[in-house]
DSSP file (Angstrom, degrees, kcal/mol; ACC not computed):
  #  RESIDUE AA STRUCTURE BP1 BP2  ACC     N-H-->O    O-->H-N    N-H-->O    O-->H-N    TCO  KAPPA ALPHA  PHI   PSI    X-CA   Y-CA   Z-CA
    1    1 A M              0   0    0      0, 0.0   109,-0.1     0, 0.0    80,-0.1   0.000 360.0 360.0 360.0 128.5   19.6  -15.2  -27.6
    2    2 A P        -     0   0    0      0, 0.0   106,-0.1     0, 0.0   110,-0.1  -0.347 360.0-116.7 -65.3 146.7   19.4  -13.8  -24.1
    3    3 A T     >  -     0   0    0      1,-0.1     4,-2.4    78,-0.1     5,-0.2  -0.402  23.4-110.5 -77.6 159.5   22.2  -14.9  -21.7
    4    4 A P  H  > S+     0   0    0      0, 0.0     4,-2.5     0, 0.0     5,-0.2   0.906 120.3  51.6 -56.0 -41.8   21.4  -16.9  -18.6
    5    5 A E  H  > S+     0   0    0      1,-0.2     4,-2.6     2,-0.2     5,-0.2   0.917 109.4  49.7 -63.0 -42.6   22.4  -13.9  -16.4
    6    6 A F  H  > S+     0   0    0      1,-0.2     4,-2.4     2,-0.2    -1,-0.2   0.920 111.5  49.0 -60.5 -44.5   20.1  -11.6  -18.4
    7    7 A M  H  X S+     0   0    0     -4,-2.4     4,-2.1     2,-0.2    -2,-0.2   0.903 111.8  48.6 -64.9 -40.7   17.2  -14.1  -18.0
    8    8 A R  H  X S+     0   0    0     -4,-2.5     4,-2.3     2,-0.2    -2,-0.2   0.937 112.4  48.5 -63.3 -45.8   17.8  -14.5  -14.3
    9    9 A Q  H  X S+     0   0    0     -4,-2.6     4,-2.7     1,-0.2    -2,-0.2   0.893 110.5  51.2 -62.2 -39.9   17.9  -10.7  -13.8
   10   10 A T  H  X S+     0   0    0     -4,-2.4     4,-2.6     2,-0.2    -1,-0.2   0.900 108.6  51.1 -65.7 -40.0   14.8  -10.2  -15.8
   11   11 A A  H  X S+     0   0    0     -4,-2.1     4,-2.2     2,-0.2    -2,-0.2   0.914 111.2  48.7 -62.1 -42.3   12.9  -12.8  -13.7
   12   12 A E  H  X S+     0   0    0     -4,-2.3     4,-2.4     1,-0.2    -2,-0.2   0.923 111.4  49.5 -61.8 -44.2   14.1  -11.0  -10.5
   13   13 A H  H  X S+     0   0    0     -4,-2.7     4,-2.7     1,-0.2     5,-0.2   0.897 107.9  54.8 -62.3 -39.8   12.9   -7.7  -12.0
   14   14 A Y  H  X S+     0   0    0     -4,-2.6     4,-2.4     1,-0.2     5,-0.2   0.950 109.9  45.5 -57.8 -50.1    9.6   -9.2  -12.9
   15   15 A L  H  X S+     0   0    0     -4,-2.2     4,-2.5     1,-0.2    -2,-0.2   0.907 113.1  50.4 -62.0 -42.1    9.0  -10.4   -9.3
   16   16 A E  H  X S+     0   0    0     -4,-2.4     4,-1.7     1,-0.2    -1,-0.2   0.916 112.0  47.4 -60.7 -43.9   10.1   -7.0   -7.9
   17   17 A R  H  <>S+     0   0    0     -4,-2.7     5,-2.3     2,-0.2     4,-0.4   0.859 111.6  49.5 -70.6 -35.7    7.7   -5.1  -10.2
   18   18 A V  H ><5S+     0   0    0     -4,-2.4     3,-1.1    -5,-0.2    -1,-0.2   0.928 109.5  53.6 -64.8 -43.4    4.8   -7.4   -9.4
   19   19 A G  H 3<5S+     0   0    0     -4,-2.5    -2,-0.2     1,-0.3    -1,-0.2   0.830 112.4  42.7 -60.9 -33.2    5.6   -6.9   -5.7
   20   20 A S  T 3<5S-     0   0    0     -4,-1.7    -1,-0.3    -5,-0.1    -2,-0.2   0.480 107.7-130.3 -89.4  -2.2    5.4   -3.1   -6.1
   21   21 A Q  T < 5 +     0   0    0     -3,-1.1     2,-1.1    -4,-0.4    -3,-0.2   0.873  47.6 161.8  53.9  42.4    2.3   -3.5   -8.3
   22   22 A D     >< -     0   0    0     -5,-2.3     4,-2.4     1,-0.2    -1,-0.2  -0.755  17.4-174.7 -94.4  90.8    3.9   -1.3  -11.0
   23   23 A L  H  > S+     0   0    0     -2,-1.1     4,-2.9     1,-0.2     5,-0.2   0.903  80.0  49.1 -55.8 -49.5    1.8   -2.2  -14.0
   24   24 A E  H  > S+     0   0    0      1,-0.2     4,-1.6     2,-0.2    -1,-0.2   0.883 111.5  49.8 -62.1 -38.4    3.8   -0.1  -16.5
   25   25 A A  H  4 S+     0   0    0      2,-0.2     4,-0.4     1,-0.2    -1,-0.2   0.892 111.9  48.3 -68.1 -38.9    7.1   -1.6  -15.3
   26   26 A V  H >< S+     0   0    0     -4,-2.4     3,-1.8     1,-0.2     4,-0.4   0.954 111.4  49.7 -63.0 -49.1    5.8   -5.1  -15.6
   27   27 A L  H >< S+     0   0    0     -4,-2.9     3,-1.4     1,-0.3    -1,-0.2   0.806  99.0  68.1 -61.2 -29.1    4.5   -4.5  -19.1
   28   28 A G  T 3< S+     0   0    0     -4,-1.6    -1,-0.3     1,-0.3    -2,-0.2   0.671  95.9  55.4 -65.1 -16.5    7.8   -3.0  -20.1
   29   29 A L  T <  S+     0   0    0     -3,-1.8    85,-3.0    -4,-0.4    -1,-0.3   0.616  96.6  86.9 -86.3 -14.2    9.3   -6.5  -19.7
   30   30 A F  E <  S-a  114   0A   0     -3,-1.4    85,-0.2    -4,-0.4     2,-0.1  -0.587  74.5-123.9 -97.9 148.1    6.8   -8.1  -22.2
   31   31 A A  E >   -     0   0A   0     83,-2.7     3,-1.7    -2,-0.2    19,-0.1  -0.453  34.2-110.5 -73.4 157.0    6.8   -8.5  -25.9
   32   32 A E  E 3  S+     0   0A   0      1,-0.3    19,-2.2    -2,-0.1    20,-0.2   0.834 121.0  50.0 -57.8 -33.0    3.7   -7.1  -27.7
   33   33 A S  E 3  S+     0   0A   0     17,-0.2    -1,-0.3    18,-0.1    82,-0.1   0.126  84.2 158.9 -94.5  20.4    2.6  -10.6  -28.5
   34   34 A I  E <   -     0   0A   0     -3,-1.7    16,-3.3    15,-0.2     2,-0.5  -0.045  28.1-154.7 -48.6 140.6    3.0  -11.8  -24.9
   35   35 A S  E     -aB 116  49A   0     80,-1.4    82,-2.6    14,-0.2     2,-0.5  -0.991  11.1-173.3-119.5 123.7    1.1  -14.9  -23.8
   36   36 A V  E     -aB 117  48A   0     12,-3.1    12,-2.6    -2,-0.5     2,-0.5  -0.977  10.5-177.6-121.2 125.7    0.2  -15.3  -20.1
   37   37 A E  E     -aB 118  47A   0     80,-2.7    82,-2.9    -2,-0.5     3,-0.4  -0.926  13.9-170.1-121.9 103.4   -1.3  -18.4  -18.7
   38   38 A D  S    S+     0   0    0      8,-3.0     2,-0.1    -2,-0.5    82,-0.1  -0.826  78.6  12.7-144.8  95.3   -1.9  -17.7  -15.0
   39   39 A P  S >  S-     0   0    0      0, 0.0     3,-2.1     0, 0.0    -1,-0.5   0.505  95.0-124.4 -90.6 159.4   -2.7  -20.3  -13.7
   40   40 A V  T 3  S+     0   0    0     79,-2.7    81,-0.2    -3,-0.4     7,-0.1  -0.458 101.0  15.8 -60.3 130.7   -1.9  -23.0  -16.2
   41   41 A G  T 3  S+     0   0    0      1,-0.2    -1,-0.3    -2,-0.2     6,-0.1   0.598  98.4 146.3  78.7  11.0   -5.1  -25.0  -16.8
   42   42 A G    <   -     0   0    0     -3,-2.1    -1,-0.2     1,-0.2     3,-0.1  -0.091  53.9 -79.3 -74.8 177.0   -7.2  -22.2  -15.2
   43   43 A P    >   -     0   0    0      0, 0.0     3,-1.7     0, 0.0     4,-0.2  -0.131  69.8 -60.5 -69.3 170.3  -10.7  -21.2  -16.2
   44   44 A P  T 3  S+     0   0    0      0, 0.0     0, 0.0     0, 0.0     0, 0.0  -0.215 125.3  36.8 -50.9 140.4  -11.5  -18.9  -19.1
   45   45 A G  T 3  S+     0   0    0      2,-0.3     3,-0.1    -3,-0.1    -3,-0.0   0.292  92.4  90.3  96.6  -8.7   -9.9  -15.5  -18.8
   46   46 A T  S <  S+     0   0    0     -3,-1.7    -8,-3.0     1,-0.2     2,-0.5   0.465  78.7  62.5 -99.3  -2.4   -6.7  -16.9  -17.2
   47   47 A H  E    S+B   37   0A   0    -10,-0.2     2,-0.3    -4,-0.2    -2,-0.3  -0.944  71.7 170.2-119.4 108.1   -4.9  -17.4  -20.6
   48   48 A V  E     -B   36   0A   0    -12,-2.6   -12,-3.1    -2,-0.5     2,-0.4  -0.901  16.9-159.9-122.5 147.5   -4.5  -14.0  -22.3
   49   49 A V  E     +B   35   0A   0     -2,-0.3     4,-0.3   -14,-0.2   -14,-0.2  -0.982  51.6  35.1-131.3 137.5   -2.5  -13.1  -25.4
   50   50 A G  S  > S-     0   0    0    -16,-3.3     4,-2.5    -2,-0.4     5,-0.2   0.181  84.7 -91.6  97.0 144.6   -1.3   -9.7  -26.5
   51   51 A I  H  > S+     0   0    0    -19,-2.2     4,-2.2     1,-0.2     5,-0.1   0.820 122.1  52.9 -61.4 -34.8   -0.1   -6.7  -24.5
   52   52 A E  H  > S+     0   0    0    -20,-0.2     4,-1.9     2,-0.2    -1,-0.2   0.943 112.9  42.8 -67.3 -46.9   -3.5   -5.0  -24.2
   53   53 A A  H  > S+     0   0    0     -4,-0.3     4,-2.2     1,-0.2    -2,-0.2   0.893 115.4  49.9 -65.7 -39.7   -5.2   -8.1  -22.8
   54   54 A V  H  X S+     0   0    0     -4,-2.5     4,-2.7     2,-0.2     5,-0.3   0.875 107.2  55.3 -67.2 -37.2   -2.3   -8.9  -20.5
   55   55 A S  H  X S+     0   0    0     -4,-2.2     4,-2.5    -5,-0.2    -2,-0.2   0.934 110.1  45.2 -59.6 -46.9   -2.4   -5.3  -19.3
   56   56 A R  H  X S+     0   0    0     -4,-1.9     4,-2.3     2,-0.2     5,-0.2   0.897 111.8  53.6 -63.5 -40.3   -6.0   -5.6  -18.3
   57   57 A F  H  X S+     0   0    0     -4,-2.2     4,-2.2     2,-0.2    -2,-0.2   0.938 113.5  40.8 -60.1 -49.9   -5.3   -9.0  -16.7
   58   58 A F  H  X S+     0   0    0     -4,-2.7     4,-3.0     2,-0.2     5,-0.3   0.890 112.0  55.9 -68.7 -38.9   -2.5   -7.6  -14.5
   59   59 A Q  H  X S+     0   0    0     -4,-2.5     4,-2.0    -5,-0.3    -2,-0.2   0.926 111.3  44.0 -59.4 -45.0   -4.4   -4.4  -13.7
   60   60 A K  H  X S+     0   0    0     -4,-2.3     4,-2.5     2,-0.2     5,-0.2   0.918 114.0  50.7 -64.8 -43.7   -7.4   -6.5  -12.4
   61   61 A G  H  X S+     0   0    0     -4,-2.2     4,-2.3    -5,-0.2     5,-0.5   0.908 110.4  48.4 -62.4 -43.0   -5.1   -8.8  -10.5
   62   62 A F  H  X S+     0   0    0     -4,-3.0     4,-1.6     1,-0.2    -1,-0.2   0.924 114.6  46.2 -62.5 -43.9   -3.2   -6.0   -8.8
   63   63 A A  H  < S+     0   0    0     -4,-2.0    -2,-0.2    -5,-0.3    -1,-0.2   0.875 117.8  42.2 -67.6 -37.7   -6.5   -4.3   -7.8
   64   64 A R  H  < S+     0   0    0     -4,-2.5    30,-0.3    -5,-0.2    -2,-0.2   0.857 132.2  11.7 -78.3 -36.8   -8.1   -7.5   -6.5
   65   65 A S  H  < S-     0   0    0     -4,-2.3    27,-2.8    -5,-0.2    -3,-0.2   0.537  76.5-138.2-128.7  -7.6   -5.3   -9.2   -4.6
   66   66 A R     <  -     0   0    0     -4,-1.6    -4,-0.1    -5,-0.5    -3,-0.1   0.934  34.6-146.1  45.1  63.3   -2.3   -6.9   -4.1
   67   67 A P        -     0   0    0      0, 0.0    24,-0.2     0, 0.0   -46,-0.2  -0.237  22.9-175.0 -65.9 145.2    0.2   -9.7   -4.8
   68   68 A S  E     -C   90   0A   0     22,-2.0    22,-2.5   -48,-0.1     2,-0.2  -0.850  10.5-160.7-141.2 101.7    3.5   -9.8   -3.1
   69   69 A P  E     -C   89   0A   0      0, 0.0     2,-0.4     0, 0.0    20,-0.2  -0.574   7.1-166.8 -88.4 147.7    6.0  -12.6   -4.3
   70   70 A T  E     -C   88   0A   0     18,-2.3    18,-2.5    -2,-0.2    -2,-0.0  -0.969  24.8-126.1-131.5 117.0    9.0  -13.9   -2.4
   71   71 A L  E     -C   87   0A   0     -2,-0.4    16,-0.3    16,-0.2     4,-0.1  -0.347  24.5-175.9 -60.4 136.2   11.5  -16.0   -4.3
   72   72 A T        +     0   0    0     14,-2.3    15,-0.2     2,-0.1    -1,-0.1   0.379  60.8   3.8-118.3   1.5   12.0  -19.4   -2.5
   73   73 A G  S    S-     0   0    0     13,-0.7     2,-0.0     1,-0.0    -1,-0.0  -0.898  94.4 -47.3-164.2-169.6   14.7  -21.0   -4.6
   74   74 A P        -     0   0    0      0, 0.0     2,-0.7     0, 0.0    12,-0.5  -0.306  45.8-119.7 -73.4 158.0   17.1  -20.5   -7.5
   75   75 A I        -     0   0    0     10,-0.1     2,-0.5    -4,-0.1    10,-0.2  -0.904  36.3-153.3 -94.2 113.8   16.1  -19.1  -10.9
   76   76 A V  E     -D   84   0A   0      8,-2.8     8,-2.3    -2,-0.7     2,-0.2  -0.784   7.9-159.4-100.0 126.6   17.0  -22.0  -13.2
   77   77 A T  E     -D   83   0A   0     -2,-0.5     2,-0.2     6,-0.2     6,-0.2  -0.574   6.6-139.2 -98.1 164.2   17.9  -21.3  -16.8
   78   78 A T        -     0   0    0      4,-1.7    -1,-0.0    -2,-0.2     6,-0.0  -0.640  32.0-104.9-109.1 173.2   17.9  -23.6  -19.8
   79   79 A G  S    S+     0   0    0     -2,-0.2    -2,-0.0     2,-0.1    -1,-0.0   0.549 111.5  44.4 -72.7  -5.9   20.3  -23.9  -22.6
   80   80 A G  S    S-     0   0    0      2,-0.1    -2,-0.1   -76,-0.0    -3,-0.0   0.402 120.3 -59.2-105.4-120.4   17.7  -22.2  -24.6
   81   81 A N  S    S+     0   0    0     -4,-0.1    27,-2.7   -80,-0.1     2,-0.3  -0.130  93.5  93.9-130.1  37.1   15.6  -19.2  -23.8
   82   82 A E  E     - E   0 107A   0     25,-0.2    -4,-1.7     2,-0.0     2,-0.3  -0.944  43.9-167.0-133.3 153.5   13.6  -20.1  -20.7
   83   83 A V  E     -DE  77 106A   0     23,-2.2    23,-2.5    -2,-0.3     2,-0.4  -0.956   4.7-161.5-131.3 154.1   13.8  -19.8  -16.9
   84   84 A A  E     +DE  76 105A   0     -8,-2.3    -8,-2.8    -2,-0.3     2,-0.3  -0.991  15.6 167.8-133.0 143.6   11.9  -21.4  -14.2
   85   85 A F  E     - E   0 104A   0     19,-1.9    19,-2.5    -2,-0.4     2,-0.3  -0.991  24.3-136.2-157.1 148.6   11.6  -20.3  -10.6
   86   86 A A  E     + E   0 103A   0    -12,-0.5   -14,-2.3    -2,-0.3   -13,-0.7  -0.814  29.3 159.8-107.1 145.8    9.5  -21.0   -7.5
   87   87 A F  E     -CE  71 102A   0     15,-2.5    15,-2.7    -2,-0.3     2,-0.5  -0.985  38.9-115.5-155.5 161.8    8.1  -18.4   -5.1
   88   88 A V  E     -CE  70 101A   0    -18,-2.5   -18,-2.3    -2,-0.3     2,-0.6  -0.895  29.1-152.1 -99.3 131.7    5.5  -17.8   -2.5
   89   89 A L  E     -CE  69 100A   0     11,-2.9    11,-1.6    -2,-0.5     2,-0.4  -0.924   2.4-155.8-110.0 117.4    2.8  -15.4   -3.5
   90   90 A R  E     +CE  68  99A   0    -22,-2.5   -22,-2.0    -2,-0.6     2,-0.3  -0.779  21.5 176.6 -90.7 134.5    1.1  -13.5   -0.7
   91   91 A L  E     - E   0  98A   0      7,-2.8     7,-3.0    -2,-0.4     2,-0.6  -0.933  32.2-131.4-134.8 154.7   -2.4  -12.2   -1.7
   92   92 A E  E     - E   0  97A   0    -27,-2.8     2,-0.5    -2,-0.3     3,-0.1  -0.958  29.5-178.8-106.2 116.3   -5.3  -10.3   -0.1
   93   93 A L  E >  S- E   0  96A   0      3,-2.9     3,-1.7    -2,-0.6   -28,-0.1  -0.963  70.9 -19.4-120.3 117.3   -8.5  -12.2   -0.8
   94   94 A M  T 3  S-     0   0    0     -2,-0.5    -1,-0.2   -30,-0.3   -29,-0.1   0.875 128.1 -53.2  53.4  40.4  -11.7  -10.7    0.5
   95   95 A G  T 3  S+     0   0    0      1,-0.2    -1,-0.3    -3,-0.1   -30,-0.0   0.445 119.0 107.0  80.5   0.4   -9.7   -8.7    3.0
   96   96 A Q  E <  S-E   93   0A   0     -3,-1.7    -3,-2.9    34,-0.0     2,-0.2  -0.933  71.2-120.0-115.5 132.9   -7.9  -11.7    4.4
   97   97 A P  E     +E   92   0A   0      0, 0.0    32,-2.9     0, 0.0     2,-0.3  -0.507  38.4 169.3 -72.8 137.4   -4.2  -12.5    3.7
   98   98 A H  E     -EF  91 128A   0     -7,-3.0    -7,-2.8    30,-0.3     2,-0.3  -0.874  16.1-156.6-134.4 166.3   -3.4  -15.8    1.9
   99   99 A E  E     -EF  90 127A   0     28,-2.2    28,-3.1    -2,-0.3     2,-0.3  -0.987   7.9-176.6-143.4 156.3   -0.4  -17.3    0.3
  100  100 A L  E     -E   89   0A   0    -11,-1.6   -11,-2.9    -2,-0.3     2,-0.4  -0.989  29.7-109.7-148.8 156.3    0.2  -20.0   -2.3
  101  101 A D  E     -E   88   0A   0     -2,-0.3     2,-0.3    24,-0.2    21,-0.3  -0.704  38.7-175.9 -88.5 136.0    3.2  -21.7   -3.8
  102  102 A V  E     -E   87   0A   0    -15,-2.7   -15,-2.5    -2,-0.4     2,-0.4  -0.970  20.5-163.7-134.0 144.7    3.9  -20.8   -7.5
  103  103 A I  E     -EG  86 120A   0     17,-1.7    17,-3.2    -2,-0.3     2,-0.4  -0.991  17.0-163.3-124.3 122.7    6.3  -21.9  -10.1
  104  104 A D  E     -EG  85 119A   0    -19,-2.5   -19,-1.9    -2,-0.4     2,-0.5  -0.837   7.8-162.5-104.0 142.7    6.7  -19.6  -13.1
  105  105 A I  E     -EG  84 118A   0     13,-2.5    13,-2.6    -2,-0.4     2,-0.4  -0.993  12.8-169.2-121.9 122.1    8.2  -20.6  -16.5
  106  106 A I  E     -EG  83 117A   0    -23,-2.5   -23,-2.2    -2,-0.5     2,-0.4  -0.918   6.6-161.4-115.4 135.9    9.2  -17.6  -18.6
  107  107 A Q  E     -EG  82 116A   0      9,-2.6     8,-2.9    -2,-0.4     9,-1.6  -0.938  10.5-150.8-114.9 140.2   10.2  -17.8  -22.3
  108  108 A F  E     - G   0 114A   0    -27,-2.7     6,-0.2    -2,-0.4     2,-0.1  -0.785   6.4-135.5-108.8 150.6   12.2  -15.0  -24.0
  109  109 A N    >   -     0   0    0      4,-2.6     3,-1.8    -2,-0.3    -1,-0.0  -0.372  42.9 -88.0 -90.4-179.3   12.2  -13.8  -27.6
  110  110 A E  T 3  S+     0   0    0      1,-0.3    -1,-0.0     2,-0.1    -2,-0.0   0.754 127.6  56.9 -61.9 -25.1   15.3  -13.0  -29.5
  111  111 A S  T 3  S-     0   0    0      2,-0.1    -1,-0.3  -110,-0.0     3,-0.1   0.467 119.3-107.7 -86.1  -2.2   15.1   -9.3  -28.3
  112  112 A G  S <  S+     0   0    0     -3,-1.8     2,-0.2     1,-0.3    -2,-0.1   0.580  76.1 133.6  86.4   9.8   15.2  -10.4  -24.7
  113  113 A Q        -     0   0    0      1,-0.1    -4,-2.6   -83,-0.0     2,-0.5  -0.632  67.1-102.5 -89.0 152.3   11.5   -9.6  -24.0
  114  114 A I  E     +aG  30 108A   0    -85,-3.0   -83,-2.7    -2,-0.2    -6,-0.3  -0.637  41.7 172.9 -73.6 121.1    9.3  -12.0  -22.2
  115  115 A S  E     +     0   0A   0     -8,-2.9   -80,-1.4    -2,-0.5     2,-0.3   0.635  65.3  22.2-104.2 -19.2    7.2  -13.7  -24.8
  116  116 A S  E     -aG  35 107A   0     -9,-1.6    -9,-2.6   -82,-0.2     2,-0.4  -0.982  56.0-174.7-151.1 136.4    5.4  -16.3  -22.6
  117  117 A L  E     -aG  36 106A   0    -82,-2.6   -80,-2.7    -2,-0.3     2,-0.5  -0.985   5.7-175.9-132.4 122.0    4.7  -16.6  -18.9
  118  118 A R  E     -aG  37 105A   0    -13,-2.6   -13,-2.5    -2,-0.4     2,-0.5  -0.980   7.9-161.5-120.6 122.9    3.2  -19.8  -17.5
  119  119 A A  E     - G   0 104A   0    -82,-2.9   -79,-2.7    -2,-0.5     2,-0.7  -0.914   3.3-156.4-110.4 122.2    2.3  -19.8  -13.8
  120  120 A F  E     + G   0 103A   0    -17,-3.2   -17,-1.7    -2,-0.5     2,-0.3  -0.874  40.8 116.7-101.1 112.9    1.8  -23.2  -12.1
  121  121 A W        -     0   0    0     -2,-0.7     2,-0.4   -81,-0.2   -19,-0.1  -0.965  50.1-132.7-164.5 165.4   -0.4  -22.9   -9.0
  122  122 A N    >   -     0   0    0    -21,-0.3     3,-2.2    -2,-0.3   -21,-0.1  -0.979   7.2-149.5-133.1 119.2   -3.7  -24.2   -7.6
  123  123 A Y  G >  S+     0   0    0     -2,-0.4     3,-1.7     1,-0.3    -1,-0.1   0.831  98.5  62.5 -55.2 -35.0   -6.2  -21.9   -5.9
  124  124 A D  G 3  S+     0   0    0      1,-0.3    -1,-0.3    -3,-0.1     0, 0.0   0.644  98.0  58.4 -68.2 -13.1   -7.5  -24.8   -3.8
  125  125 A E  G <  S+     0   0    0     -3,-2.2    -1,-0.3   -24,-0.1   -24,-0.2   0.258  77.8 124.7-100.1  11.1   -4.0  -25.1   -2.3
  126  126 A R    <   -     0   0    0     -3,-1.7     2,-0.4   -26,-0.1   -26,-0.2  -0.328  52.3-140.8 -66.8 154.3   -3.9  -21.5   -0.9
  127  127 A R  E     -F   99   0A   0    -28,-3.1   -28,-2.2    -2,-0.0     2,-0.3  -0.973   8.4-130.8-120.7 130.9   -3.2  -21.0    2.8
  128  128 A E  E     -F   98   0A   0     -2,-0.4   -30,-0.3   -30,-0.2   -28,-0.0  -0.637  20.7-139.4 -76.7 135.4   -4.9  -18.4    4.9
  129  129 A I        -     0   0    0    -32,-2.9    -1,-0.0    -2,-0.3    -2,-0.0  -0.866  22.9-116.7 -97.8 121.0   -2.5  -16.4    7.0
  130  130 A P              0   0    0      0, 0.0   -32,-0.0     0, 0.0    -1,-0.0  -0.296 360.0 360.0 -58.6 138.2   -3.7  -15.8   10.5
  131  131 A G              0   0    0    -34,-0.0    -2,-0.0     0, 0.0    -3,-0.0   0.434 360.0 360.0 -81.0 360.0   -4.2  -12.1   11.3
């Protein structure tokens, strides 16, 4: 079972790697059987399973929106194998900067790899950032 400190550090590394849009480094945190639901309750194609499908999902997301996350609070661990954390995600949508509030919940497997990532956000709540 991963320790709370390990889980917090991995969540920080995840955000850093997304911010640098380093696909291989992000994928290196995931289990082969990774499940990503981003956003939770989103349309078809936003819940992907398996490292190949998740790789394509992140590759498209990085190319379309150039995401840049900023942690806005603590990374909270559970007595089990999950962490939750809030951040603001800056995106470029159709050439215009936007941001939205996100809460991610990450679950780890016994080996310390991320086995599930669930992102809570709503596209309709995005904010346009004045240029």
